[in-house]
C-alpha positions as CSV (number, residue, x, y, z in Angstrom):
1,M,166.5,1.4,122.6
2,I,169.9,0.9,121.0
3,G,168.9,-2.2,119.0
4,E,166.0,-0.4,117.4
5,K,168.2,2.5,116.4
6,I,170.7,0.1,114.9
7,K,168.1,-1.7,112.9
8,S,166.4,1.5,111.7
9,A,169.8,3.0,110.6
10,R,170.8,-0.3,108.9
11,I,167.6,-0.4,106.9
12,E,167.8,3.3,106.1
13,K,171.3,2.7,104.7
14,G,170.2,-0.4,102.8
15,V,172.5,-2.7,104.7
16,T,171.4,-6.3,105.4
17,A,171.9,-7.8,108.8
18,K,174.3,-10.3,107.3
19,D,176.4,-7.6,105.7
20,L,176.4,-5.6,108.9
21,A,177.5,-8.7,110.9
22,E,180.4,-9.3,108.4
23,K,181.5,-5.6,108.5
24,A,181.3,-5.5,112.4
25,E,183.0,-8.8,112.7
26,V,180.2,-10.6,114.6
27,T,177.6,-13.2,113.6
28,P,174.2,-12.4,112.1
29,G,172.6,-14.0,115.1
30,Y,174.5,-11.5,117.3
31,I,173.2,-8.6,115.3
32,S,169.7,-10.0,115.6
33,Q,170.0,-10.2,119.4
34,I,171.3,-6.6,119.5
35,E,168.5,-5.4,117.3
36,H,165.9,-7.1,119.4
37,N,167.5,-5.7,122.6
38,L,168.2,-9.1,124.0
39,I,171.9,-8.3,124.7
40,S,174.0,-5.3,125.5
41,P,177.0,-5.3,123.2
42,S,180.4,-3.9,124.2
43,L,181.7,-0.5,123.2
44,S,184.1,-2.0,120.7
45,V,181.2,-3.8,119.0
46,L,179.0,-0.7,119.0
47,M,181.9,1.3,117.5
48,R,182.3,-1.3,114.7
49,I,178.6,-1.3,114.0
50,A,178.4,2.5,113.9
51,E,181.3,2.6,111.5
52,A,179.8,-0.1,109.3
53,I,176.5,1.8,108.9
54,D,178.3,5.2,108.8
55,I,176.6,6.8,111.8
56,P,178.1,8.6,114.8
57,L,178.3,6.2,117.8
58,V,176.6,8.7,120.1
59,S,173.5,8.7,117.8
60,L,172.7,5.3,119.2
61,F,172.2,6.9,122.6
62,S,170.5,10.1,121.5
63,Q,166.9,10.8,122.4
64,E,166.1,13.1,119.5
65,E,167.6,15.1,116.7
66,Q,168.9,18.5,117.8
67,E,169.4,21.3,115.2
68,Q,169.2,24.8,116.8
69,V,170.3,26.4,120.1
70,T,169.8,23.7,122.6
71,V,169.9,23.6,126.4
72,I,170.7,20.3,128.0
73,T,170.0,20.3,131.7
74,R,172.1,18.2,134.0
75,D,169.3,15.7,134.5
76,N,168.8,15.3,130.7
77,R,172.3,14.4,129.7
78,T,172.8,11.2,127.9
79,K,174.7,9.0,130.3
80,I,176.7,6.0,129.1
81,Q,178.5,3.3,131.1
82,F,180.2,0.5,129.1
83,A,181.3,-2.8,130.6
84,D,184.7,-2.6,128.9
85,I,185.5,1.0,129.8
86,N,185.9,2.2,133.4
87,M,184.3,5.6,132.8
88,E,180.9,7.0,132.9
89,Y,180.3,9.5,130.0
90,Q,177.7,12.3,130.2
91,F,177.3,14.0,126.8
92,V,176.9,17.8,127.3
93,T,176.5,18.7,123.6
94,P,173.7,17.9,121.3
95,Y,174.2,15.3,118.6
96,S,172.4,13.7,115.7
97,R,172.3,10.5,113.8
98,S,173.1,12.6,110.7
99,K,176.8,13.3,110.3
100,N,175.8,16.6,108.7
101,S,174.7,18.3,111.9
102,C,176.3,18.9,115.3
103,T,179.6,17.4,114.3
104,K,182.0,20.3,114.8
105,M,182.7,19.2,118.4
106,E,181.4,17.3,121.3
107,M,181.8,17.9,125.0
108,L,181.4,15.3,127.7
109,C,181.8,15.0,131.4
110,F,183.3,11.8,132.7
111,K,184.2,10.1,135.9
112,L,187.0,7.6,136.2
113,G,187.2,5.3,139.3
114,P,190.1,5.1,141.6
115,K,193.3,3.3,140.6
116,S,191.9,2.4,137.2
117,W,192.5,2.9,133.5
118,G,190.0,4.6,131.3
119,S,190.0,1.8,128.8
120,T,191.8,-1.5,128.2
121,M,192.6,-0.2,124.7
122,I,194.9,2.7,123.8
123,Q,192.9,5.6,122.4
124,Y,193.7,7.0,119.0
125,H,191.6,9.6,117.0
126,E,192.6,9.8,113.4
127,E,190.9,13.1,112.7
128,A,189.9,14.4,116.1
129,A,191.8,16.4,118.8
130,E,190.8,16.5,122.4
131,C,191.2,18.9,125.3
132,T,190.5,17.7,128.9
133,L,190.0,19.8,132.1
134,V,190.3,18.0,135.4
135,L,187.6,19.2,137.8
136,K,188.3,16.9,140.7
137,G,191.1,14.4,141.5
138,I,194.3,13.5,139.7
139,L,194.4,12.2,136.1
140,E,197.3,10.8,134.2
141,Y,197.6,10.9,130.4
142,H,200.0,8.3,129.1
143,I,201.3,9.4,125.7
144,G,204.2,7.4,124.3
145,D,206.9,7.2,127.0
146,N,205.6,10.3,128.8
147,V,203.2,10.5,131.7
148,Y,201.4,13.9,132.1
149,T,199.9,14.3,135.6
150,L,196.9,16.7,135.8
151,N,195.6,18.0,139.1
152,E,192.4,19.8,139.8
153,G,192.1,22.8,137.5
154,D,194.8,21.5,135.0
155,S,194.1,20.8,131.4
156,I,195.7,19.0,128.5
157,Y,195.4,19.3,124.7
158,V,196.0,16.1,122.7
159,P,196.4,16.6,119.0
160,Q,194.8,14.2,116.5
161,Q,196.7,11.0,115.6
162,T,198.2,10.8,119.1
163,Y,198.0,7.4,121.0
164,H,197.0,7.9,124.6
165,Q,195.6,6.3,127.7
166,L,194.0,7.8,130.8
167,Y,194.7,6.5,134.3
168,N,193.5,7.6,137.8
169,P,196.3,7.0,140.3
170,G,194.3,8.4,143.2
171,D,192.0,6.9,145.8
172,E,189.0,8.9,144.7
173,D,187.0,9.3,141.4
174,V,188.4,11.7,138.9
175,E,185.8,14.1,137.4
176,A,186.7,15.9,134.2
177,V,185.3,17.6,131.1
178,A,186.6,16.8,127.6
179,V,186.0,18.5,124.3
180,I,186.6,16.5,121.1
181,S,186.7,18.2,117.7
182,P,185.4,17.2,115.3
183,A,182.8,15.0,117.0
184,L,183.9,11.4,117.3
185,Y,181.2,9.5,119.0
């Protein structure tokens, strides 16, 4: 469970619940509820917690540490659906709680519902670039004043330090594959 992983990583790093709460901009009681799996925090809270204890966000969802050649079958992908993001993520690459392994890139499949934004927040990756390939549907990347419309089979490369948002203008789900390098989550 996510709460147990947060508590384990926090203790491993020598961070108190009070210090973590302060760094993640939540109350100590909220951290306690998360660590005891009583509540499901939003993506933004999980991102702040992961940053505060210096672990990749995706490590909170991983089943085990991966170090060598790894096959991840379709049924064994880590699937994540956040309340504050309109996408379902399926991680295709292995990942680790340790930032020293499997951090060169990450690949994920995602679905974005019809007539919806990928997130209420504009995306920005300080040190990571991304490339997305649309498998099904129409996907718009909103970058500055430009809108890039991608149809089935089209791809887009977004350099690091580029503000962007994703939007599905269509009446059906968009299915796409994205690669982020170095790994961000």
